[in-house]
Legacy VTK file of the C-alpha trace (Angstrom):
# vtk DataFile Version 3.0
C-alpha trace
ASCII
DATASET POLYDATA
POINTS 285 float
0.000 0.000 0.000
1.337 3.425 -0.957
1.230 5.959 1.855
0.751 9.656 1.131
2.716 11.996 3.374
2.225 15.737 2.831
3.964 18.618 4.591
1.690 21.668 4.536
3.996 24.649 5.140
2.321 27.928 6.141
4.033 31.302 5.694
2.244 34.603 6.289
2.679 38.353 6.611
6.018 38.791 4.841
5.239 42.496 4.187
7.835 42.558 1.402
8.971 46.078 0.598
9.131 47.242 4.191
12.633 47.816 5.547
11.428 46.021 8.692
10.350 42.886 6.834
11.689 39.907 4.937
14.018 40.493 1.967
16.476 38.271 0.111
19.963 39.849 0.326
20.556 38.894 -3.334
17.413 40.547 -4.698
17.874 43.165 -7.397
15.506 46.065 -7.969
15.983 49.031 -10.327
17.686 52.370 -9.668
18.205 55.286 -12.064
21.817 56.153 -12.894
23.098 59.650 -13.751
21.929 59.226 -17.359
18.444 58.113 -16.389
18.976 54.437 -17.169
17.235 51.979 -14.837
19.999 49.638 -13.731
19.989 46.629 -11.356
20.567 47.558 -7.729
20.899 45.423 -4.586
19.440 47.319 -1.621
21.389 46.897 1.609
19.538 44.935 4.252
18.658 46.622 7.520
19.564 44.878 10.775
15.942 43.716 11.089
16.018 42.263 7.580
19.280 40.443 8.249
17.752 38.861 11.347
14.537 37.883 9.548
16.380 36.406 6.564
18.545 34.333 8.903
15.383 33.040 10.626
13.700 32.357 7.292
16.586 30.396 5.792
16.877 28.326 8.981
13.152 27.604 8.884
13.291 26.594 5.230
16.120 24.155 5.999
14.040 22.694 8.838
11.100 22.168 6.485
13.331 20.493 3.887
14.761 18.211 6.592
11.270 17.415 7.880
9.829 16.695 4.447
12.749 14.670 3.082
11.254 13.337 -0.179
7.599 13.812 0.767
5.522 16.375 -1.089
5.347 19.929 0.223
2.265 22.114 -0.189
2.955 25.813 0.471
0.311 28.232 1.750
1.337 31.907 1.637
-1.441 33.202 3.846
-1.717 36.854 2.874
0.000 40.235 3.208
2.953 39.244 1.073
3.727 42.937 0.442
3.626 46.096 2.549
1.432 48.099 0.171
1.028 51.864 0.169
-1.397 52.675 2.985
1.411 52.665 5.576
4.312 53.904 3.432
6.889 54.726 6.105
10.211 52.834 6.067
9.792 51.362 2.596
12.747 49.886 0.730
11.566 51.906 -2.277
8.464 53.789 -3.403
7.889 51.647 -6.511
5.052 49.142 -6.380
7.020 46.920 -8.773
9.876 46.638 -6.269
7.545 45.219 -3.637
6.410 42.554 -6.109
10.013 41.711 -7.012
11.042 41.449 -3.350
8.061 39.200 -2.529
8.811 37.009 -5.541
12.428 36.694 -4.380
11.289 35.717 -0.895
9.212 32.869 -2.307
11.600 31.583 -4.962
13.572 29.324 -2.565
10.350 27.353 -2.080
9.796 27.087 -5.814
13.275 25.583 -6.212
12.331 22.604 -4.034
11.793 19.613 -6.356
9.145 18.132 -4.030
7.039 21.309 -3.803
3.794 20.051 -5.338
1.787 23.288 -5.219
1.561 26.769 -3.746
-1.436 28.949 -2.960
-0.919 32.693 -2.543
-3.822 34.017 -0.503
-5.226 37.498 -1.075
-4.662 39.470 2.107
-5.454 43.000 3.257
-6.261 45.695 0.695
-4.045 48.158 2.540
-1.082 45.861 1.915
-1.779 44.493 -1.577
-2.627 47.750 -3.417
-6.347 46.789 -3.260
-8.302 43.936 -4.793
-5.411 41.497 -4.450
-3.271 43.320 -7.040
0.092 42.454 -5.477
-0.869 38.850 -4.733
-2.008 38.296 -8.332
1.188 39.798 -9.765
3.400 37.716 -7.460
1.651 34.518 -8.518
1.821 35.475 -12.210
5.567 36.166 -12.012
6.235 32.872 -10.239
4.088 30.949 -12.728
6.015 32.510 -15.617
9.330 31.307 -14.125
8.188 27.941 -12.715
5.789 26.719 -15.380
5.799 23.198 -13.974
4.559 24.321 -10.542
0.904 24.483 -9.523
0.600 28.099 -8.296
-2.705 29.915 -7.842
-4.389 32.797 -5.976
-7.533 32.679 -3.855
-9.279 34.497 -1.032
-10.504 31.539 1.025
-9.534 27.935 0.442
-10.648 24.481 1.539
-8.021 21.805 0.965
-8.679 18.091 1.165
-5.729 15.755 1.653
-7.230 12.247 1.536
-10.034 13.310 3.877
-8.053 15.722 6.091
-9.604 19.165 5.432
-7.868 22.509 5.892
-9.849 25.769 5.783
-7.549 28.739 5.166
-7.858 32.505 4.709
-5.911 35.579 5.807
-8.280 37.324 8.227
-9.402 35.694 11.444
-9.625 36.117 15.208
-7.547 38.376 17.456
-5.064 36.318 19.536
-6.291 37.735 22.867
-6.244 40.943 24.887
-4.528 39.377 27.930
-2.062 36.526 28.354
-4.541 34.476 30.389
-7.194 35.101 27.702
-4.927 34.121 24.836
-6.746 31.818 22.466
-10.207 32.398 23.955
-11.528 34.463 21.047
-9.833 32.094 18.593
-11.529 29.153 20.297
-14.980 30.775 20.012
-14.240 31.611 16.380
-13.386 27.988 15.629
-16.329 26.629 17.617
-18.661 28.811 15.531
-17.204 27.423 12.293
-17.577 23.869 13.583
-21.155 24.313 14.790
-22.265 25.884 11.512
-20.785 22.927 9.625
-22.489 20.411 11.915
-25.855 22.137 11.520
-25.491 21.737 7.760
-24.749 18.001 8.305
-21.153 18.537 7.208
-17.925 17.470 8.860
-16.120 20.537 10.229
-12.673 21.253 8.780
-9.902 19.467 10.642
-7.721 22.601 10.686
-8.518 26.291 10.250
-5.602 28.563 9.289
-5.653 32.326 9.717
-3.024 35.123 9.905
-2.925 38.970 9.972
-2.128 39.484 13.670
1.591 38.529 13.495
1.241 36.278 16.526
1.196 32.488 16.626
-1.824 30.862 18.260
-2.871 27.208 18.301
-6.270 26.298 19.756
-7.880 22.820 19.852
-11.679 22.559 20.092
-14.083 19.633 20.543
-17.732 19.929 19.515
-19.757 16.750 20.083
-17.626 14.006 18.498
-15.720 16.361 16.220
-12.233 17.744 16.807
-10.557 20.654 15.038
-7.673 23.068 15.560
-7.230 26.718 14.696
-3.806 28.142 13.860
-2.994 31.851 13.599
0.378 32.444 11.920
3.313 34.462 13.153
4.900 36.898 10.665
8.194 37.624 8.977
8.047 41.303 9.872
9.156 43.478 12.765
7.052 46.289 14.256
6.705 49.729 12.670
4.797 52.655 14.188
1.376 51.381 13.133
2.088 47.818 14.303
3.282 49.067 17.711
-0.019 50.905 18.068
-2.255 48.148 16.695
-0.599 45.474 18.839
-0.710 47.714 21.957
3.048 47.871 22.528
3.991 44.212 22.944
7.254 43.429 24.749
8.143 40.500 22.498
7.648 39.499 18.882
7.738 36.036 17.345
8.588 35.343 13.727
8.483 32.100 11.815
6.290 29.470 10.185
4.610 26.178 10.974
3.895 22.924 9.174
1.158 20.323 9.344
2.392 16.793 8.727
-0.481 14.849 7.164
-0.184 11.109 6.499
-2.981 9.195 4.774
-5.589 11.768 5.729
-4.554 12.025 9.401
-2.593 14.747 11.175
0.625 13.123 12.364
2.141 16.208 13.998
2.400 19.990 14.035
5.880 21.482 13.627
6.480 25.063 14.751
9.597 26.995 13.758
9.392 30.209 15.763
11.935 32.789 16.922
11.057 35.157 19.777
12.738 38.487 20.518
12.344 40.813 23.489
11.995 44.149 21.661
12.230 46.461 24.688
15.170 48.845 24.975
17.002 47.828 28.146
18.826 50.420 30.258
20.449 50.508 33.683
20.812 54.044 35.052
LINES 1 286
285 0 1 2 3 4 5 6 7 8 9 10 11 12 13 14 15 16 17 18 19 20 21 22 23 24 25 26 27 28 29 30 31 32 33 34 35 36 37 38 39 40 41 42 43 44 45 46 47 48 49 50 51 52 53 54 55 56 57 58 59 60 61 62 63 64 65 66 67 68 69 70 71 72 73 74 75 76 77 78 79 80 81 82 83 84 85 86 87 88 89 90 91 92 93 94 95 96 97 98 99 100 101 102 103 104 105 106 107 108 109 110 111 112 113 114 115 116 117 118 119 120 121 122 123 124 125 126 127 128 129 130 131 132 133 134 135 136 137 138 139 140 141 142 143 144 145 146 147 148 149 150 151 152 153 154 155 156 157 158 159 160 161 162 163 164 165 166 167 168 169 170 171 172 173 174 175 176 177 178 179 180 181 182 183 184 185 186 187 188 189 190 191 192 193 194 195 196 197 198 199 200 201 202 203 204 205 206 207 208 209 210 211 212 213 214 215 216 217 218 219 220 221 222 223 224 225 226 227 228 229 230 231 232 233 234 235 236 237 238 239 240 241 242 243 244 245 246 247 248 249 250 251 252 253 254 255 256 257 258 259 260 261 262 263 264 265 266 267 268 269 270 271 272 273 274 275 276 277 278 279 280 281 282 283 284
């Protein structure tokens, strides 16, 4: 009997184009020379970008080691670019540069021979130049380079791996307003999804994947005889002014990805590759 083992790798919130977010040190964008020619230019990474790229390359190696020769399915769960609503600290002001940087961030995945497919989820309009523009362009560029790869866009997906169902979209529940409440809202969110499925005489999804809040959360929920888990992704971005405000001045930030190891329609394990930093400025006076 042939067994099917799939590694579902989930990356989210790369915010490519921000100087506080993920960027390949070898990426080339365009810069005008003294004669007005647009020539290739490698932007210098900020300290934050160097840290994030180091984390990202380590995480990718961990996924390759985990997968071995098994197939890898990549979910890029939204906000792949920074967009133009919060334009401070951009690598450049060109929309095209954000697309190029995001494409470069994802190309190491495309080079994996056992990557079976990738889905690039439409995220927040403020970050994708509205109506999924950036996400569509990223997917189109990758498809043009890697014609043999199964790469598509969507807003909200439902994957079925031999009976194991994964519901995924960018926007979802807030992680929690207090440490002791962490996961409560996410749990209610998942329970609602499960109960609505049951009332329609459907099996609830086995896993629900969300992102947007740059904070990893994993919540298991039982409803009657059904079991499901909700996962909210961490990011590959540090905190700018808006993020400090929106997240209410957190003292730490975690970056990274996670994988679901699915064998013959059953979840074998969850693998988290996370890196946590204390982002407070420490002083002794």
